[in-house]
C-alpha positions as protocol buffer text, in pm:
chain_id: "A"
residue {
  index: 1
  type: UNK
  ca { x: -3090 y: -686 z: 745 }
}
residue {
  index: 2
  type: UNK
  ca { x: -2953 y: -1031 z: 661 }
}
residue {
  index: 3
  type: UNK
  ca { x: -2723 y: -1184 z: 919 }
}
residue {
  index: 4
  type: UNK
  ca { x: -2578 y: -1533 z: 917 }
}
residue {
  index: 5
  type: UNK
  ca { x: -2339 y: -1776 z: 755 }
}
residue {
  index: 6
  type: UNK
  ca { x: -2387 y: -1958 z: 426 }
}
residue {
  index: 7
  type: UNK
  ca { x: -2167 y: -2248 z: 322 }
}
residue {
  index: 8
  type: UNK
  ca { x: -2097 y: -2228 z: -50 }
}
residue {
  index: 9
  type: UNK
  ca { x: -1967 y: -2518 z: -257 }
}
residue {
  index: 10
  type: UNK
  ca { x: -1723 y: -2297 z: -445 }
}
residue {
  index: 11
  type: UNK
  ca { x: -1710 y: -2370 z: -818 }
}
residue {
  index: 12
  type: UNK
  ca { x: -1382 y: -2409 z: -1003 }
}
residue {
  index: 13
  type: UNK
  ca { x: -1261 y: -2093 z: -1174 }
}
residue {
  index: 14
  type: UNK
  ca { x: -1404 y: -1858 z: -911 }
}
residue {
  index: 15
  type: UNK
  ca { x: -1188 y: -1683 z: -653 }
}
residue {
  index: 16
  type: UNK
  ca { x: -1313 y: -1657 z: -296 }
}
residue {
  index: 17
  type: UNK
  ca { x: -1350 y: -1283 z: -353 }
}
residue {
  index: 18
  type: UNK
  ca { x: -1560 y: -1351 z: -665 }
}
residue {
  index: 19
  type: UNK
  ca { x: -1804 y: -1549 z: -451 }
}
residue {
  index: 20
  type: UNK
  ca { x: -1815 y: -1281 z: -181 }
}
residue {
  index: 21
  type: UNK
  ca { x: -1875 y: -1009 z: -441 }
}
residue {
  index: 22
  type: UNK
  ca { x: -2161 y: -1206 z: -598 }
}
residue {
  index: 23
  type: UNK
  ca { x: -2325 y: -1258 z: -259 }
}
residue {
  index: 24
  type: UNK
  ca { x: -2312 y: -886 z: -184 }
}
residue {
  index: 25
  type: UNK
  ca { x: -2555 y: -846 z: -471 }
}
residue {
  index: 26
  type: UNK
  ca { x: -2767 y: -1150 z: -383 }
}
residue {
  index: 27
  type: UNK
  ca { x: -2820 y: -1041 z: -22 }
}
residue {
  index: 28
  type: UNK
  ca { x: -2802 y: -666 z: -92 }
}
residue {
  index: 29
  type: UNK
  ca { x: -2557 y: -637 z: 193 }
}
residue {
  index: 30
  type: UNK
  ca { x: -2212 y: -478 z: 172 }
}
residue {
  index: 31
  type: UNK
  ca { x: -2084 y: -655 z: 484 }
}
residue {
  index: 32
  type: UNK
  ca { x: -1976 y: -988 z: 334 }
}
residue {
  index: 33
  type: UNK
  ca { x: -1660 y: -1180 z: 415 }
}
residue {
  index: 34
  type: UNK
  ca { x: -1528 y: -1528 z: 348 }
}
residue {
  index: 35
  type: UNK
  ca { x: -1366 y: -1779 z: 578 }
}
residue {
  index: 36
  type: UNK
  ca { x: -1044 y: -1907 z: 429 }
}
residue {
  index: 37
  type: UNK
  ca { x: -925 y: -1839 z: 75 }
}
residue {
  index: 38
  type: UNK
  ca { x: -952 y: -2117 z: -183 }
}
residue {
  index: 39
  type: UNK
  ca { x: -746 y: -2117 z: -503 }
}
residue {
  index: 40
  type: UNK
  ca { x: -949 y: -2060 z: -823 }
}
residue {
  index: 41
  type: UNK
  ca { x: -899 y: -2425 z: -930 }
}
residue {
  index: 42
  type: UNK
  ca { x: -1027 y: -2551 z: -593 }
}
residue {
  index: 43
  type: UNK
  ca { x: -1387 y: -2638 z: -510 }
}
residue {
  index: 44
  type: UNK
  ca { x: -1577 y: -2714 z: -192 }
}
residue {
  index: 45
  type: UNK
  ca { x: -1655 y: -2566 z: 147 }
}
residue {
  index: 46
  type: UNK
  ca { x: -1632 y: -2187 z: 155 }
}
residue {
  index: 47
  type: UNK
  ca { x: -1811 y: -2025 z: 453 }
}
residue {
  index: 48
  type: UNK
  ca { x: -1943 y: -1679 z: 368 }
}
residue {
  index: 49
  type: UNK
  ca { x: -2029 y: -1441 z: 652 }
}
residue {
  index: 50
  type: UNK
  ca { x: -2317 y: -1201 z: 591 }
}
residue {
  index: 51
  type: UNK
  ca { x: -2401 y: -879 z: 778 }
}
residue {
  index: 52
  type: UNK
  ca { x: -2306 y: -864 z: 1144 }
}
residue {
  index: 53
  type: UNK
  ca { x: -2187 y: -1224 z: 1118 }
}
residue {
  index: 54
  type: UNK
  ca { x: -1868 y: -1085 z: 960 }
}
residue {
  index: 55
  type: UNK
  ca { x: -1757 y: -1012 z: 1316 }
}
residue {
  index: 56
  type: UNK
  ca { x: -1701 y: -1386 z: 1345 }
}
residue {
  index: 57
  type: UNK
  ca { x: -1450 y: -1417 z: 1060 }
}
residue {
  index: 58
  type: UNK
  ca { x: -1155 y: -1363 z: 1293 }
}
residue {
  index: 59
  type: UNK
  ca { x: -1257 y: -1668 z: 1496 }
}
residue {
  index: 60
  type: UNK
  ca { x: -1260 y: -1880 z: 1184 }
}
residue {
  index: 61
  type: UNK
  ca { x: -901 y: -1805 z: 1084 }
}
residue {
  index: 62
  type: UNK
  ca { x: -760 y: -2077 z: 1310 }
}
residue {
  index: 63
  type: UNK
  ca { x: -1013 y: -2344 z: 1203 }
}
residue {
  index: 64
  type: UNK
  ca { x: -893 y: -2684 z: 1089 }
}
residue {
  index: 65
  type: UNK
  ca { x: -951 y: -2776 z: 725 }
}
residue {
  index: 66
  type: UNK
  ca { x: -991 y: -3103 z: 538 }
}
residue {
  index: 67
  type: UNK
  ca { x: -923 y: -3156 z: 168 }
}
residue {
  index: 68
  type: UNK
  ca { x: -934 y: -3424 z: -97 }
}
residue {
  index: 69
  type: UNK
  ca { x: -643 y: -3350 z: -329 }
}
residue {
  index: 70
  type: UNK
  ca { x: -527 y: -3493 z: -658 }
}
residue {
  index: 71
  type: UNK
  ca { x: -155 y: -3573 z: -646 }
}
residue {
  index: 72
  type: UNK
  ca { x: 15 y: -3584 z: -985 }
}
residue {
  index: 73
  type: UNK
  ca { x: 357 y: -3744 z: -960 }
}
residue {
  index: 74
  type: UNK
  ca { x: 635 y: -3695 z: -1212 }
}
residue {
  index: 75
  type: UNK
  ca { x: 543 y: -3334 z: -1284 }
}
residue {
  index: 76
  type: UNK
  ca { x: 694 y: -3021 z: -1128 }
}
residue {
  index: 77
  type: UNK
  ca { x: 548 y: -2678 z: -1206 }
}
residue {
  index: 78
  type: UNK
  ca { x: 614 y: -2319 z: -1103 }
}
residue {
  index: 79
  type: UNK
  ca { x: 275 y: -2292 z: -929 }
}
residue {
  index: 80
  type: UNK
  ca { x: 298 y: -2637 z: -765 }
}
residue {
  index: 81
  type: UNK
  ca { x: -25 y: -2737 z: -940 }
}
residue {
  index: 82
  type: UNK
  ca { x: -120 y: -2845 z: -1291 }
}
residue {
  index: 83
  type: UNK
  ca { x: -223 y: -2492 z: -1394 }
}
residue {
  index: 84
  type: UNK
  ca { x: 137 y: -2374 z: -1396 }
}
residue {
  index: 85
  type: UNK
  ca { x: 435 y: -2381 z: -1627 }
}
residue {
  index: 86
  type: UNK
  ca { x: 603 y: -2722 z: -1640 }
}
residue {
  index: 87
  type: UNK
  ca { x: 955 y: -2708 z: -1496 }
}
residue {
  index: 88
  type: UNK
  ca { x: 1042 y: -3077 z: -1502 }
}
residue {
  index: 89
  type: UNK
  ca { x: 897 y: -3416 z: -1594 }
}
residue {
  index: 90
  type: UNK
  ca { x: 1023 y: -3748 z: -1462 }
}
residue {
  index: 91
  type: UNK
  ca { x: 917 y: -4111 z: -1506 }
}
residue {
  index: 92
  type: UNK
  ca { x: 713 y: -4252 z: -1218 }
}
residue {
  index: 93
  type: UNK
  ca { x: 742 y: -4599 z: -1068 }
}
residue {
  index: 94
  type: UNK
  ca { x: 582 y: -4550 z: -728 }
}
residue {
  index: 95
  type: UNK
  ca { x: 359 y: -4809 z: -565 }
}
residue {
  index: 96
  type: UNK
  ca { x: 74 y: -4729 z: -330 }
}
residue {
  index: 97
  type: UNK
  ca { x: 270 y: -4882 z: -46 }
}
residue {
  index: 98
  type: UNK
  ca { x: 571 y: -4660 z: -115 }
}
residue {
  index: 99
  type: UNK
  ca { x: 348 y: -4354 z: -123 }
}
residue {
  index: 100
  type: UNK
  ca { x: 179 y: -4448 z: 205 }
}
residue {
  index: 101
  type: UNK
  ca { x: 519 y: -4483 z: 368 }
}
residue {
  index: 102
  type: UNK
  ca { x: 624 y: -4136 z: 249 }
}
residue {
  index: 103
  type: UNK
  ca { x: 297 y: -3982 z: 367 }
}
residue {
  index: 104
  type: UNK
  ca { x: 368 y: -4084 z: 727 }
}
residue {
  index: 105
  type: UNK
  ca { x: 679 y: -3863 z: 718 }
}
residue {
  index: 106
  type: UNK
  ca { x: 462 y: -3555 z: 658 }
}
residue {
  index: 107
  type: UNK
  ca { x: 237 y: -3605 z: 960 }
}
residue {
  index: 108
  type: UNK
  ca { x: 260 y: -3379 z: 1263 }
}
residue {
  index: 109
  type: UNK
  ca { x: 390 y: -3033 z: 1338 }
}
residue {
  index: 110
  type: UNK
  ca { x: 639 y: -2899 z: 1087 }
}
residue {
  index: 111
  type: UNK
  ca { x: 748 y: -2594 z: 892 }
}
residue {
  index: 112
  type: UNK
  ca { x: 637 y: -2523 z: 538 }
}
residue {
  index: 113
  type: UNK
  ca { x: 770 y: -2262 z: 296 }
}
residue {
  index: 114
  type: UNK
  ca { x: 480 y: -2078 z: 126 }
}
residue {
  index: 115
  type: UNK
  ca { x: 480 y: -2106 z: -256 }
}
residue {
  index: 116
  type: UNK
  ca { x: 567 y: -1805 z: -469 }
}
residue {
  index: 117
  type: UNK
  ca { x: 220 y: -1821 z: -621 }
}
residue {
  index: 118
  type: UNK
  ca { x: 36 y: -1731 z: -301 }
}
residue {
  index: 119
  type: UNK
  ca { x: -124 y: -1428 z: -139 }
}
residue {
  index: 120
  type: UNK
  ca { x: 139 y: -1406 z: 135 }
}
residue {
  index: 121
  type: UNK
  ca { x: 281 y: -1054 z: 152 }
}
residue {
  index: 122
  type: UNK
  ca { x: 650 y: -969 z: 168 }
}
residue {
  index: 123
  type: UNK
  ca { x: 750 y: -603 z: 174 }
}
residue {
  index: 124
  type: UNK
  ca { x: 391 y: -504 z: 104 }
}
residue {
  index: 125
  type: UNK
  ca { x: 375 y: -709 z: -216 }
}
residue {
  index: 126
  type: UNK
  ca { x: 180 y: -1031 z: -262 }
}
residue {
  index: 127
  type: UNK
  ca { x: 404 y: -1316 z: -363 }
}
residue {
  index: 128
  type: UNK
  ca { x: 198 y: -1405 z: -669 }
}
residue {
  index: 129
  type: UNK
  ca { x: 242 y: -1047 z: -797 }
}
residue {
  index: 130
  type: UNK
  ca { x: 619 y: -1088 z: -775 }
}
residue {
  index: 131
  type: UNK
  ca { x: 602 y: -1435 z: -928 }
}
residue {
  index: 132
  type: UNK
  ca { x: 411 y: -1302 z: -1229 }
}
residue {
  index: 133
  type: UNK
  ca { x: 698 y: -1056 z: -1279 }
}
residue {
  index: 134
  type: UNK
  ca { x: 936 y: -1350 z: -1292 }
}
residue {
  index: 135
  type: UNK
  ca { x: 1079 y: -1274 z: -949 }
}
residue {
  index: 136
  type: UNK
  ca { x: 1158 y: -1523 z: -674 }
}
residue {
  index: 137
  type: UNK
  ca { x: 1218 y: -1402 z: -319 }
}
residue {
  index: 138
  type: UNK
  ca { x: 1320 y: -1576 z: -1 }
}
residue {
  index: 139
  type: UNK
  ca { x: 1024 y: -1685 z: 211 }
}
residue {
  index: 140
  type: UNK
  ca { x: 1025 y: -1773 z: 577 }
}
residue {
  index: 141
  type: UNK
  ca { x: 894 y: -2115 z: 668 }
}
residue {
  index: 142
  type: UNK
  ca { x: 571 y: -2113 z: 870 }
}
residue {
  index: 143
  type: UNK
  ca { x: 461 y: -2352 z: 1140 }
}
residue {
  index: 144
  type: UNK
  ca { x: 179 y: -2583 z: 1029 }
}
residue {
  index: 145
  type: UNK
  ca { x: 40 y: -2919 z: 1137 }
}
residue {
  index: 146
  type: UNK
  ca { x: -74 y: -3209 z: 921 }
}
residue {
  index: 147
  type: UNK
  ca { x: -313 y: -3394 z: 1150 }
}
residue {
  index: 148
  type: UNK
  ca { x: -429 y: -3666 z: 913 }
}
residue {
  index: 149
  type: UNK
  ca { x: -288 y: -3774 z: 576 }
}
residue {
  index: 150
  type: UNK
  ca { x: -437 y: -4068 z: 393 }
}
residue {
  index: 151
  type: UNK
  ca { x: -398 y: -4225 z: 50 }
}
residue {
  index: 152
  type: UNK
  ca { x: -747 y: -4282 z: -88 }
}
residue {
  index: 153
  type: UNK
  ca { x: -678 y: -4438 z: -427 }
}
residue {
  index: 154
  type: UNK
  ca { x: -481 y: -4409 z: -748 }
}
residue {
  index: 155
  type: UNK
  ca { x: -211 y: -4570 z: -957 }
}
residue {
  index: 156
  type: UNK
  ca { x: 61 y: -4479 z: -1203 }
}
residue {
  index: 157
  type: UNK
  ca { x: 116 y: -4104 z: -1169 }
}
residue {
  index: 158
  type: UNK
  ca { x: -231 y: -4002 z: -1044 }
}
residue {
  index: 159
  type: UNK
  ca { x: -336 y: -4047 z: -681 }
}
residue {
  index: 160
  type: UNK
  ca { x: -591 y: -3897 z: -443 }
}
residue {
  index: 161
  type: UNK
  ca { x: -505 y: -3807 z: -85 }
}
residue {
  index: 162
  type: UNK
  ca { x: -710 y: -3680 z: 209 }
}
residue {
  index: 163
  type: UNK
  ca { x: -548 y: -3407 z: 416 }
}
residue {
  index: 164
  type: UNK
  ca { x: -664 y: -3271 z: 752 }
}
residue {
  index: 165
  type: UNK
  ca { x: -449 y: -2977 z: 851 }
}
residue {
  index: 166
  type: UNK
  ca { x: -405 y: -2656 z: 1045 }
}
residue {
  index: 167
  type: UNK
  ca { x: -456 y: -2306 z: 913 }
}
residue {
  index: 168
  type: UNK
  ca { x: -191 y: -2175 z: 678 }
}
residue {
  index: 169
  type: UNK
  ca { x: -122 y: -2512 z: 516 }
}
residue {
  index: 170
  type: UNK
  ca { x: -69 y: -2507 z: 140 }
}
residue {
  index: 171
  type: UNK
  ca { x: -182 y: -2841 z: -2 }
}
residue {
  index: 172
  type: UNK
  ca { x: -10 y: -2750 z: -331 }
}
residue {
  index: 173
  type: UNK
  ca { x: 319 y: -2726 z: -146 }
}
residue {
  index: 174
  type: UNK
  ca { x: 248 y: -3051 z: 37 }
}
residue {
  index: 175
  type: UNK
  ca { x: 199 y: -3227 z: -299 }
}
residue {
  index: 176
  type: UNK
  ca { x: 518 y: -3069 z: -432 }
}
residue {
  index: 177
  type: UNK
  ca { x: 714 y: -3177 z: -125 }
}
residue {
  index: 178
  type: UNK
  ca { x: 576 y: -3533 z: -141 }
}
residue {
  index: 179
  type: UNK
  ca { x: 695 y: -3554 z: -501 }
}
residue {
  index: 180
  type: UNK
  ca { x: 1038 y: -3428 z: -404 }
}
residue {
  index: 181
  type: UNK
  ca { x: 1061 y: -3684 z: -124 }
}
residue {
  index: 182
  type: UNK
  ca { x: 977 y: -3960 z: -372 }
}
residue {
  index: 183
  type: UNK
  ca { x: 1246 y: -3836 z: -611 }
}
residue {
  index: 184
  type: UNK
  ca { x: 1016 y: -3795 z: -911 }
}
residue {
  index: 185
  type: UNK
  ca { x: 858 y: -3458 z: -840 }
}
residue {
  index: 186
  type: UNK
  ca { x: 492 y: -3387 z: -797 }
}
residue {
  index: 187
  type: UNK
  ca { x: 219 y: -3126 z: -797 }
}
residue {
  index: 188
  type: UNK
  ca { x: -148 y: -3086 z: -715 }
}
residue {
  index: 189
  type: UNK
  ca { x: -395 y: -3178 z: -991 }
}
residue {
  index: 190
  type: UNK
  ca { x: -722 y: -3101 z: -808 }
}
residue {
  index: 191
  type: UNK
  ca { x: -844 y: -2978 z: -471 }
}
residue {
  index: 192
  type: UNK
  ca { x: -1178 y: -3007 z: -295 }
}
residue {
  index: 193
  type: UNK
  ca { x: -1229 y: -2875 z: 56 }
}
residue {
  index: 194
  type: UNK
  ca { x: -1462 y: -3106 z: 245 }
}
residue {
  index: 195
  type: UNK
  ca { x: -1447 y: -2944 z: 590 }
}
residue {
  index: 196
  type: UNK
  ca { x: -1370 y: -2604 z: 738 }
}
residue {
  index: 197
  type: UNK
  ca { x: -1405 y: -2572 z: 1114 }
}
residue {
  index: 198
  type: UNK
  ca { x: -1749 y: -2697 z: 1216 }
}
residue {
  index: 199
  type: UNK
  ca { x: -1884 y: -2689 z: 861 }
}
residue {
  index: 200
  type: UNK
  ca { x: -1901 y: -2987 z: 623 }
}
residue {
  index: 201
  type: UNK
  ca { x: -1960 y: -3034 z: 253 }
}
residue {
  index: 202
  type: UNK
  ca { x: -2307 y: -3176 z: 321 }
}
residue {
  index: 203
  type: UNK
  ca { x: -2413 y: -2829 z: 443 }
}
residue {
  index: 204
  type: UNK
  ca { x: -2290 y: -2650 z: 131 }
}
residue {
  index: 205
  type: UNK
  ca { x: -2504 y: -2511 z: -150 }
}
residue {
  index: 206
  type: UNK
  ca { x: -2385 y: -2451 z: -503 }
}
residue {
  index: 207
  type: UNK
  ca { x: -2393 y: -2108 z: -662 }
}
residue {
  index: 208
  type: UNK
  ca { x: -2664 y: -2231 z: -899 }
}
residue {
  index: 209
  type: UNK
  ca { x: -2879 y: -2345 z: -605 }
}
residue {
  index: 210
  type: UNK
  ca { x: -2831 y: -2011 z: -434 }
}
residue {
  index: 211
  type: UNK
  ca { x: -2917 y: -1806 z: -741 }
}
residue {
  index: 212
  type: UNK
  ca { x: -3236 y: -2007 z: -796 }
}
residue {
  index: 213
  type: UNK
  ca { x: -3350 y: -1948 z: -438 }
}
residue {
  index: 214
  type: UNK
  ca { x: -3641 y: -1706 z: -404 }
}
residue {
  index: 215
  type: UNK
  ca { x: -3551 y: -1633 z: -42 }
}
residue {
  index: 216
  type: UNK
  ca { x: -3172 y: -1666 z: -8 }
}
residue {
  index: 217
  type: UNK
  ca { x: -3187 y: -1564 z: 360 }
}
residue {
  index: 218
  type: UNK
  ca { x: -3357 y: -1899 z: 427 }
}
residue {
  index: 219
  type: UNK
  ca { x: -3021 y: -2063 z: 351 }
}
residue {
  index: 220
  type: UNK
  ca { x: -2833 y: -1871 z: 620 }
}
residue {
  index: 221
  type: UNK
  ca { x: -2705 y: -2063 z: 920 }
}
residue {
  index: 222
  type: UNK
  ca { x: -2721 y: -1879 z: 1253 }
}
residue {
  index: 223
  type: UNK
  ca { x: -2405 y: -1702 z: 1367 }
}
residue {
  index: 224
  type: UNK
  ca { x: -2380 y: -1916 z: 1681 }
}
residue {
  index: 225
  type: UNK
  ca { x: -2326 y: -2226 z: 1462 }
}
residue {
  index: 226
  type: UNK
  ca { x: -1969 y: -2100 z: 1435 }
}
residue {
  index: 227
  type: UNK
  ca { x: -1926 y: -2153 z: 1809 }
}
residue {
  index: 228
  type: UNK
  ca { x: -2103 y: -2488 z: 1845 }
}
residue {
  index: 229
  type: UNK
  ca { x: -1804 y: -2633 z: 2031 }
}
residue {
  index: 230
  type: UNK
  ca { x: -1864 y: -2401 z: 2328 }
}
residue {
  index: 231
  type: UNK
  ca { x: -2135 y: -2456 z: 2594 }
}
residue {
  index: 232
  type: UNK
  ca { x: -2430 y: -2217 z: 2616 }
}
residue {
  index: 233
  type: UNK
  ca { x: -2500 y: -1974 z: 2900 }
}
residue {
  index: 234
  type: UNK
  ca { x: -2807 y: -1754 z: 2952 }
}
residue {
  index: 235
  type: UNK
  ca { x: -2780 y: -1413 z: 3118 }
}
residue {
  index: 236
  type: UNK
  ca { x: -3056 y: -1272 z: 3336 }
}
residue {
  index: 237
  type: UNK
  ca { x: -3278 y: -982 z: 3228 }
}
residue {
  index: 238
  type: UNK
  ca { x: -3126 y: -754 z: 3491 }
}
residue {
  index: 239
  type: UNK
  ca { x: -2781 y: -816 z: 3339 }
}
residue {
  index: 240
  type: UNK
  ca { x: -2872 y: -718 z: 2984 }
}
residue {
  index: 241
  type: UNK
  ca { x: -2799 y: -347 z: 3018 }
}
residue {
  index: 242
  type: UNK
  ca { x: -2448 y: -423 z: 3142 }
}
residue {
  index: 243
  type: UNK
  ca { x: -2400 y: -679 z: 2866 }
}
residue {
  index: 244
  type: UNK
  ca { x: -2511 y: -432 z: 2599 }
}
residue {
  index: 245
  type: UNK
  ca { x: -2262 y: -181 z: 2739 }
}
residue {
  index: 246
  type: UNK
  ca { x: -1980 y: -434 z: 2720 }
}
residue {
  index: 247
  type: UNK
  ca { x: -1942 y: -467 z: 3097 }
}
residue {
  index: 248
  type: UNK
  ca { x: -1862 y: -790 z: 3278 }
}
residue {
  index: 249
  type: UNK
  ca { x: -2146 y: -951 z: 3472 }
}
residue {
  index: 250
  type: UNK
  ca { x: -2161 y: -1193 z: 3763 }
}
residue {
  index: 251
  type: UNK
  ca { x: -2170 y: -1562 z: 3674 }
}
residue {
  index: 252
  type: UNK
  ca { x: -2144 y: -1734 z: 4009 }
}
residue {
  index: 253
  type: UNK
  ca { x: -2072 y: -2103 z: 3982 }
}
residue {
  index: 254
  type: UNK
  ca { x: -2001 y: -2092 z: 3608 }
}
residue {
  index: 255
  type: UNK
  ca { x: -1679 y: -2287 z: 3535 }
}
residue {
  index: 256
  type: UNK
  ca { x: -1399 y: -2089 z: 3374 }
}
residue {
  index: 257
  type: UNK
  ca { x: -1403 y: -2111 z: 2996 }
}
residue {
  index: 258
  type: UNK
  ca { x: -1554 y: -1979 z: 2673 }
}
residue {
  index: 259
  type: UNK
  ca { x: -1934 y: -1967 z: 2627 }
}
residue {
  index: 260
  type: UNK
  ca { x: -2206 y: -1890 z: 2377 }
}
residue {
  index: 261
  type: UNK
  ca { x: -2418 y: -1633 z: 2558 }
}
residue {
  index: 262
  type: UNK
  ca { x: -2794 y: -1588 z: 2508 }
}
residue {
  index: 263
  type: UNK
  ca { x: -3081 y: -1391 z: 2659 }
}
residue {
  index: 264
  type: UNK
  ca { x: -3375 y: -1578 z: 2810 }
}
residue {
  index: 265
  type: UNK
  ca { x: -3556 y: -1571 z: 2473 }
}
residue {
  index: 266
  type: UNK
  ca { x: -3273 y: -1768 z: 2313 }
}
residue {
  index: 267
  type: UNK
  ca { x: -3129 y: -1475 z: 2119 }
}
residue {
  index: 268
  type: UNK
  ca { x: -2755 y: -1517 z: 2065 }
}
residue {
  index: 269
  type: UNK
  ca { x: -2575 y: -1217 z: 2210 }
}
residue {
  index: 270
  type: UNK
  ca { x: -2204 y: -1280 z: 2227 }
}
residue {
  index: 271
  type: UNK
  ca { x: -1909 y: -1504 z: 2289 }
}
residue {
  index: 272
  type: UNK
  ca { x: -1799 y: -1463 z: 2648 }
}
residue {
  index: 273
  type: UNK
  ca { x: -1517 y: -1570 z: 2876 }
}
residue {
  index: 274
  type: UNK
  ca { x: -1595 y: -1682 z: 3229 }
}
residue {
  index: 275
  type: UNK
  ca { x: -1326 y: -1638 z: 3491 }
}
residue {
  index: 276
  type: UNK
  ca { x: -1352 y: -1641 z: 3871 }
}
residue {
  index: 277
  type: UNK
  ca { x: -1729 y: -1598 z: 3875 }
}
residue {
  index: 278
  type: UNK
  ca { x: -1741 y: -1313 z: 3623 }
}
residue {
  index: 279
  type: UNK
  ca { x: -1839 y: -1324 z: 3256 }
}
residue {
  index: 280
  type: UNK
  ca { x: -1683 y: -1076 z: 3018 }
}
residue {
  index: 281
  type: UNK
  ca { x: -1751 y: -1016 z: 2649 }
}
residue {
  index: 282
  type: UNK
  ca { x: -1501 y: -1150 z: 2396 }
}
residue {
  index: 283
  type: UNK
  ca { x: -1708 y: -1049 z: 2091 }
}
residue {
  index: 284
  type: UNK
  ca { x: -2066 y: -925 z: 2068 }
}
residue {
  index: 285
  type: UNK
  ca { x: -2306 y: -1016 z: 1788 }
}
residue {
  index: 286
  type: UNK
  ca { x: -2624 y: -833 z: 1884 }
}
residue {
  index: 287
  type: UNK
  ca { x: -2735 y: -542 z: 1668 }
}
residue {
  index: 288
  type: UNK
  ca { x: -2672 y: -208 z: 1829 }
}
residue {
  index: 289
  type: UNK
  ca { x: -2988 y: 2 z: 1801 }
}
residue {
  index: 290
  type: UNK
  ca { x: -2963 y: 381 z: 1775 }
}
residue {
  index: 291
  type: UNK
  ca { x: -3077 y: 555 z: 2089 }
}
residue {
  index: 292
  type: UNK
  ca { x: -3026 y: 262 z: 2322 }
}
């Protein structure tokens, strides 16, 4: 059965679920999940988890992201991007230097109110469902962090910015808020994700490339690539039975911390936590075989 992670360069017009659904057919595997929703208009890095690798999705939720976004000044819409209904238009007389100065004010930890056109749920209803009914509800601000924010180029009313941010950040809302701070309004005109966690755009394949591949499993990255930031640890053969049963094993001399755990053949088994000379399982990734 296929097991691994494939980095898709998501095409515009597809939802993240569209991509996942297509890959279920390509890999003939029902266990398919994606790492981090991208808006239909967005393109770029979309990690897709196949088979038992889906157990790693939860670890990806807190991953940092990086985007290249188009910032359209002078235009305010109900979706906070150029696909929405225009609410207001204003003349723009903003220089690059003025924009750079404003961008510095959005760096760091802060609170951001999710847009109405988002998948955030309130009272069991997704916000975009309520928005399509013409309803607006109060949303609680959420803690986010903008770690890097850079003006790449642009002039007049069209600019490009690079954003490196924490999970839960809406770049559409960031563009809207930048426009409000400048006094002319603004929205997002394009979005391309260039990084998600440990994965970069250079590792991504397009849907066309995937569909032309005779052996799509050859494109899968190993599950342990998700945990590349952690050091590796190998368990002994006499510890395997305990490991497979989810029990903690001795790890004398191993510094406290999180580890990628392998058997002596180099097979990735689990993510483990070492503490006081013992190693316990955080999440296992080995296939459980019937009868063992």
